[in-house]
C-alpha positions as CSV (number, residue, x, y, z in Angstrom):
1,M,-0.1,0.1,-0.1
2,P,1.5,3.4,-0.9
3,N,2.3,6.0,1.6
4,T,-0.3,8.8,1.4
5,A,1.1,10.9,4.1
6,P,2.0,14.4,2.9
7,S,5.8,15.0,2.6
8,T,7.1,17.7,4.9
9,L,10.4,19.7,5.3
10,G,12.6,17.9,7.7
11,K,15.0,19.9,10.0
12,D,17.7,19.9,7.2
13,G,15.4,20.8,4.5
14,A,13.9,23.7,6.5
15,L,17.2,25.1,7.2
16,R,18.5,24.7,3.8
17,L,15.5,26.6,2.3
18,E,16.2,29.2,5.0
19,F,19.8,29.5,4.2
20,T,19.0,29.6,0.3
21,I,16.6,32.6,0.7
22,I,18.9,34.3,2.9
23,G,22.0,33.4,0.7
24,L,19.9,34.7,-2.5
25,G,19.7,38.1,-0.9
26,I,23.5,38.2,0.1
27,V,24.6,37.2,-3.4
28,A,22.1,40.0,-4.9
29,L,23.7,42.6,-2.6
30,V,27.2,41.6,-3.4
31,M,26.4,41.8,-7.2
32,I,24.8,45.2,-7.0
33,F,27.7,46.7,-5.0
34,Q,30.7,45.3,-7.0
35,P,32.3,47.9,-8.8
36,L,33.6,46.2,-12.0
37,L,31.0,45.0,-14.3
38,L,27.6,46.8,-15.2
39,P,26.1,43.6,-16.5
40,L,26.6,41.9,-13.2
41,F,25.0,45.0,-11.4
42,S,21.8,44.4,-13.9
43,V,21.5,41.0,-12.8
44,G,21.9,42.0,-9.1
45,C,19.0,44.5,-9.4
46,A,16.9,41.8,-10.9
47,L,17.8,39.3,-8.3
48,V,17.3,41.6,-5.4
49,V,13.6,41.8,-6.3
50,V,13.5,38.0,-6.6
51,A,15.2,37.7,-3.2
52,A,12.7,40.3,-1.5
53,L,9.9,38.3,-3.0
54,A,11.3,35.1,-1.7
55,N,11.7,36.3,2.0
56,N,8.0,35.8,1.9
57,L,8.8,32.2,2.2
58,L,10.8,32.4,5.3
59,P,7.9,31.8,7.7
60,L,7.5,28.5,6.0
61,A,11.0,27.4,6.5
62,E,10.2,25.7,9.7
63,P,10.4,21.7,10.2
64,Q,7.1,19.6,9.7
65,T,5.8,22.3,7.2
66,P,4.2,20.3,4.3
67,V,6.3,20.8,1.0
68,R,3.1,21.4,-0.9
69,R,2.4,24.4,1.3
70,V,5.9,25.9,0.3
71,V,5.4,25.3,-3.2
72,T,1.9,26.8,-3.3
73,A,3.0,29.8,-1.5
74,A,6.1,30.3,-4.1
75,L,3.4,30.0,-6.8
76,V,1.4,32.7,-5.4
77,I,4.3,34.8,-4.7
78,A,5.2,34.4,-8.5
79,L,1.6,35.4,-9.5
80,I,1.6,38.5,-7.7
81,F,4.9,39.5,-9.1
82,T,3.7,38.8,-12.8
83,T,0.4,40.6,-11.9
84,A,2.3,43.7,-10.5
85,L,4.7,43.8,-13.5
86,L,1.8,43.7,-16.0
87,L,0.1,46.4,-14.1
88,A,3.3,48.4,-14.0
89,I,3.5,48.2,-17.8
90,V,-0.2,49.2,-18.3
91,A,0.4,52.1,-15.9
92,A,3.6,53.3,-17.8
93,Y,1.8,53.3,-21.1
94,L,-1.3,55.1,-19.7
95,Y,1.0,57.8,-18.1
96,G,2.6,58.3,-21.5
97,V,-0.9,58.5,-23.3
98,A,-2.0,61.1,-20.5
99,F,0.9,63.2,-20.0
100,L,3.2,63.0,-22.9
101,E,3.1,64.5,-26.5
102,P,3.7,62.1,-29.2
103,P,6.5,62.9,-31.4
104,D,6.1,64.2,-34.9
105,P,6.3,61.3,-37.2
106,S,7.8,63.6,-40.1
107,T,10.7,64.7,-37.7
108,S,11.5,61.4,-36.2
109,L,14.3,59.1,-37.5
110,R,13.0,55.9,-35.9
111,P,10.0,54.1,-37.3
112,P,7.0,54.2,-35.0
113,R,6.7,51.7,-32.4
114,P,4.0,49.3,-31.9
115,P,1.7,49.7,-28.8
116,F,2.6,47.8,-25.6
117,W,0.0,45.0,-26.1
118,Q,1.6,44.0,-29.4
119,H,5.1,43.1,-27.8
120,P,5.9,39.5,-27.3
121,F,7.3,40.1,-23.9
122,V,3.8,41.5,-22.7
123,W,2.0,38.2,-24.3
124,G,4.7,35.9,-22.7
125,L,3.8,37.7,-19.1
126,V,0.0,37.1,-19.8
127,A,0.8,33.4,-20.8
128,V,2.8,32.9,-17.5
129,E,0.1,34.7,-15.5
130,I,-2.7,32.5,-17.1
131,A,-0.5,29.3,-16.3
132,L,0.2,30.5,-12.7
133,I,-3.6,31.2,-12.2
134,A,-4.4,27.8,-13.5
135,V,-1.7,26.0,-11.4
136,V,-2.7,27.6,-8.2
137,R,-6.4,26.9,-8.8
138,M,-5.6,23.3,-9.2
139,R,-3.4,23.0,-6.0
140,T,-5.9,25.0,-3.9
141,R,-9.0,23.2,-5.4
142,G,-9.4,20.8,-2.5
143,R,-9.3,23.3,0.3
């Protein structure tokens, strides 16, 4: 008969999760404050946001916490991040529409850019958002 007990974090697993989250923040800060490479600074800036979001998992880094709960919390955090990113893109676009004058097309050297909703990055974010919503709903359906 298969074991149906939910898998939980052991003492070592909880400690490893905690050290990974804290270590991620330290690595991000080192990358930001290193004076040599600008691309490393850019990666550090993105990583500090990821580390800040991952800090929300620290209360779950305790022994006997179900792994399913940790994974679900990580998925919800990713869902909140993608939602905030999409809202920021839309807000920046609306700010430009409301407060900026469009350049005169006859004097511009660059071709006109398509609106934000036609960019593949935005559609990729929307696809990730939909996938995360579906996965979180499937994982929390029984509750």
